[in-house]
N, C-alpha and C positions, 0 to 999 in steps of 0.2 A: 837299520834297527828302528824299532818303534818304542815310544816311551809313554808311561802313564804315571800318575801320582796316586798313592794309596794312603788313606787316612782311616784311623779307627772311628767308627760312629761315636763312640764314647772315649774321650781321651784317657780315661782311667784304664782302658784296655790296650794302651800303646805297648806296654811290656809284652803282653801276650802276642800282639801282632808282630813285634820284633822277633820274638822267639820262633814264631811260625814261619816267617819269611826266611830266617837263617837256617831252619831245618830243611826247607825245600831247596834252598840254594846249595846246601851241602851236596846234593845229588844233581844239581843243574848249574854248572859253573858258567854257562853262557849268559845267565842273567846278570846284569849290572845293577848295582843299587847304591843309593846315596841318601842320607837323611836330609829332609827338608822341613821347612816350617811355613805355615800359612797363617796369616792373621785371622782368617775366617774359620779354617778347619783345624788349626793346631799343628801338632807335630805329626810327621808322616814320612813317607819314603818316595823317592823318585826311582822308578824301575825301568830298565831297558831290556827289550826282548828281540828275538830274531825276526818276529813277525806277529801279526794279529792272532794267529792260531796259537802260537807259543804263549802269548799274553793271556788268551782265554783259558788255556789249560792251567796255567799258573793260578789265575784267579779262582777257577773252580776248585783247585786243590786247597787254597786258603779257606774257602767257604765250607767245603764238604768234609775235608780231612781234619781241619783244625778249628772249625766252628767260628771263624773270624767274621765279625760284623764290620764291614769296610765300605768306604766310599772310594770308588775308582773313577778317575777322570777319563775323558775320551782319549784314545791313543793319538799321539802326535809324532811327527818325524823331525829330524834335525834340520836346521836351516843355517845358511852361511851368510855372514855379514862381511862385506868389504868396506872397511872404514875409509874415510876421506884421506887419512894419513897413510893408507896402503896396507894396514894390518888386516888380516883375515881371522875371523872368529866363527867357530861352529857353535850354535846355540841349540841346546836340547830341551830347554824349558821355555815355553811361550811367555812365561812371566818375565823373563829376562830379555825378551826381544825388544828392539828399540821402538819407542812410541812414535807417534806421528811427527811430532816436532823434531825429535832427534834424527829420524830418518831423513828429513828434509834438510837438516843443517850439518850433520856429521857423517852421513852414510853415502858412499859412492855407488854401491850396488848391493842388491839383495838377491840371494839365490836359493832355490829349493831343489831337492833331489828328484830325479826322474828314473823311470824304469822302462826297459824295452819289453813289451808284453806281446805274447803270442797266444791268440785265442783260436781254438778249433771248434767248429760248430756246424750244425746242419744248415744248409743254404736257406731253408724257409725262415730262419730267425735272423738272417743277415741284416735286414733293415733295422730291427730293434737293437741289435748289438752295436751297429754303427752309431745309432742315435745315443745309446748309453755311453759309448766312448767319447763322442763329441761333447755330450753334456758334462762330461768329467774332464774337460780340457785336453782331451787326447788329440794327438797328431797322427794321422794315418801314414804308415810307412809302406805297407804292401798289402795286397789282397790276392789270394791264390785259390782258384777253384781246382783242387787237386783230385776230386772225383765228381761224379754227376750230382752228388747230393751233399758233399762236404766242402767246407771253406776254411782256409787259414787266413786269419786277419792278423796283421802286425801293427801295433800302435805304440807310440811313445806316450807315456802317461805320467803325471806327477804322482810321486809316491804317496803324498797326502790324500789323493783321491782314492788310491788303491786301498789304504787302510780304513777308509770310510765305508766299509761294507760293500766294496765294489764286487767282490765275488758273490756275495749274497744277491745283489741286484742282477748280476749276470745269470745266476741260476734261475732267478725268477723270470727273466726275459726269455730264457731258452728252455724252461721247464726241466732244468737240470742236465741238459744234453751238451753243454759246452764245457771245455776244459781250458784252464788258464795256466800259462807258464810265464815267468818273467825273470829278468836279470837287471842288475844295476846299470844305469846309463849315465851316472855322474850328476853333477849339479848344473843348473841352468839359471840364467838371469830371469827374474820373475817380479811381477807387480804384486807383492804381498804386504799385508799390514797386520798389526796386532789388534785383535778384537777383544774388548774387555767387558765383562758384566759388572754393572754397578749395583750395589746394594746400599741404601741410605746415602747415595751420592758418592760412595767410595768404591774403588775397584776391588773385585775378589780375585786375587792373583792366582789362586789354585785352578780356576776355570777359564783363564785366559786362553785364547785360541789365535793361531796365525792362519789367515785365510787369504785367498786371492781377492783382489779388489772387486772382481765380477761377482763374488759370492757373499760379500759382506751383508747385504740386506737379507738374503735367504737364511744364512746361518744365524744372524742376529735374531730373526724372528723365531727360529727353532729353539734358541737358547732361552727365550723368554716365555715359551708356552707353558 
């Protein structure tokens, strides 16, 4: 699943947002929801979806069918924490992810979800697609030239990279001629950290991100543009 937080632009509209979400969920029981509160953005909801497309459709319905004025945080995925005492905990909200000091003193291992992705594409775009997968921390599993012009690529990819508009980037790299299928591949040990945005020297919990250490600088710059 992927998760986002939703807050009304104006807190006086919280009741309207709540009613709108509940009406849509009546016909879509696959959505998970939980109330949450942010010091910066006020009262809102933590919503879970089957994927980024599911999330996008839900957001469009809120805006177009119910006229909701909302702030939606970027989609995130669940992460797993193996504590030093042996406990395992799955964390769905980046704001609750262990900070740097806690990770070094109380955490034995951090894990993130992976998927097994199968990409079918014309051979002429192979180089660009391999570059895309590698830049998204992908690990190549197989490559099969099943016709003179078509290739099947198999990669293990972090789910966090997949929800970061990977399919949109794939379409751009292949002019829309590639297809993507994927399935769950479980959790793997990973070097991930919590990235926080500071406003007036204080962290804004609602926009916290969990990112791989290799991407901290890039994502940090994107967040402050």
